[in-house]
C-alpha positions as MATLAB code, in Angstrom:
seq = 'MEEILAAYTKQKENLIPILNDVQVKYGYIPEIAQRKISEYLAIPMAEIYGVITFYSRFTLKPKGKYVISVCMGTACFVKGSEKIMQRLKDRLKIQEGETTKDGMFSIDSTRCLGACGIAPVFTVNGEVYGRATVKKLDEVLDTLK';
ca = [
      11.357   20.400   32.834;
      13.509   21.218   35.854;
      12.692   17.888   37.511;
      13.893   16.038   34.398;
      17.185   17.928   34.343;
      17.677   17.495   38.083;
      17.638   13.717   37.629;
      20.836   13.902   35.544;
      24.366   15.168   35.977;
      25.573   17.892   33.633;
      27.467   15.466   31.413;
      27.011   15.473   27.645;
      26.388   11.695   27.701;
      23.023   12.406   29.326;
      21.620   14.214   26.280;
      19.706   11.261   24.806;
      18.227   10.076   28.123;
      17.115   13.646   28.865;
      15.596   14.016   25.393;
      13.820   10.702   25.884;
      12.323   11.858   29.190;
      11.166   15.139   27.606;
       9.618   13.231   24.669;
       7.739   10.952   27.077;
       6.497   13.827   29.242;
       5.401   16.255   26.508;
       4.900   13.994   23.483;
       7.491   16.037   21.581;
      10.548   18.169   22.308;
       9.562   21.840   22.444;
      12.079   24.576   21.659;
      12.029   25.876   25.229;
      13.089   22.428   26.452;
      15.897   22.354   23.900;
      17.143   25.728   25.195;
      17.078   24.557   28.803;
      18.916   21.352   27.895;
      21.463   23.394   25.933;
      22.157   25.608   28.940;
      22.186   22.726   31.432;
      24.566   20.496   29.463;
      26.503   23.365   27.808;
      25.775   21.897   24.367;
      24.991   24.101   21.354;
      21.354   24.161   20.206;
      22.480   23.004   16.750;
      23.916   19.815   18.214;
      20.717   19.108   20.155;
      18.644   19.733   17.020;
      20.915   17.347   15.103;
      20.335   14.565   17.618;
      16.569   15.156   17.664;
      16.272   15.052   13.881;
      18.609   12.055   13.535;
      16.556    9.727   15.739;
      13.061    8.975   14.466;
      11.832    8.449   18.017;
      12.098   12.170   18.697;
       9.800   14.789   17.221;
       9.754   18.577   17.168;
       5.986   18.817   16.720;
       3.190   17.611   18.975;
       1.596   14.382   17.802;
      -2.103   13.622   17.691;
      -4.031   11.581   20.215;
      -3.757    8.702   17.741;
      -0.422    8.225   15.980;
      -0.901    6.007   12.946;
       2.224    4.539   11.385;
       2.245    2.591    8.140;
       5.116    0.178    7.569;
       6.824    0.919    4.270;
       9.422   -1.849    4.603;
       9.940   -4.153    1.643;
       7.472   -6.906    2.571;
       4.727   -4.432    3.489;
       5.353   -2.262    0.444;
       5.200   -5.243   -1.917;
       1.915   -6.317   -0.313;
       0.244   -2.917   -0.697;
       1.147   -0.627    2.177;
       1.280    2.342   -0.220;
      -2.487    1.981   -0.773;
      -3.047    2.068    2.980;
      -0.862    5.164    3.318;
      -2.698    6.907    0.482;
      -6.093    6.103    1.997;
      -4.918    7.462    5.342;
      -3.757   10.719    3.728;
      -6.981   11.064    1.729;
      -9.241   10.330    4.662;
      -7.458   12.514    7.223;
      -6.554   15.237    4.687;
      -2.991   15.519    5.978;
       0.399   14.355    4.790;
       2.951   12.094    6.409;
       4.516   13.802    9.416;
       1.486   16.037    9.982;
      -1.252   16.180   12.604;
      -4.916   16.963   11.990;
      -6.054   20.429   13.084;
      -8.209   18.941   15.837;
      -5.145   17.177   17.281;
      -6.722   13.749   16.945;
      -4.511   12.030   14.338;
      -0.908   12.035   13.147;
       0.496   10.062   10.226;
       3.976    8.549   10.149;
       5.687    5.947    8.055;
       8.076    3.445    9.489;
      10.462    0.867    8.205;
      10.289   -2.799    9.102;
       8.380   -3.537   12.295;
       9.462   -7.172   12.270;
       5.973   -8.339   11.364;
       6.702   -9.319    7.759;
       4.701  -12.536    8.105;
       1.497  -10.509    8.517;
       2.326   -7.764    5.997;
       1.141   -5.183    5.236;
       1.070   -3.666    8.713;
       0.032   -0.394   10.308;
       0.034    0.635   13.949;
      -2.137    2.906   16.052;
      -0.313    4.125   19.149;
       1.909    1.071   18.900;
      -0.874   -1.504   18.495;
      -0.129   -3.614   15.411;
      -2.742   -4.352   12.748;
      -1.565   -7.048   10.340;
      -2.798   -8.295    6.995;
      -4.023   -4.753    6.594;
      -6.322   -3.549    3.871;
      -7.876   -0.186    3.123;
     -11.155   -1.600    4.488;
      -9.474   -2.669    7.729;
      -7.906    0.787    8.076;
     -11.311    2.421    7.635;
     -12.845    0.096   10.231;
     -10.118    0.917   12.756;
     -10.397    4.683   12.086;
     -14.168    4.503   12.556;
     -13.658    3.154   16.088;
     -11.263    5.948   17.059;
     -13.529    8.958   16.686;
];
């Protein structure tokens, strides 16, 4: 954590770049990191928490090895993304925003990924799967174990 802070001056404008570096290094932003950032930049913890929870890129909880996001944008939703999301929840036995106990999978929803022409879409660690079906989701999950 110290090496991340050392790369930046103690100016408030560096909050988001620092948070980004912490997110990349740890996969989430732990409370201890928030405290160190607060002290370093002289910003209240509440303000740091507000920034973290405002931007969907940041997370307060560790994510699984495989982060599966289902697009719930209009085109994907109309073409059945809710069925894919429900299958994901049923199969992994977790809800959106949660991680399986073994740390393997996390479920997120996202808004438009810009892939409306191949809707519905889901991603696994950023890899896009278009024209998705429940069967396709199951096939992809089967390869991840």
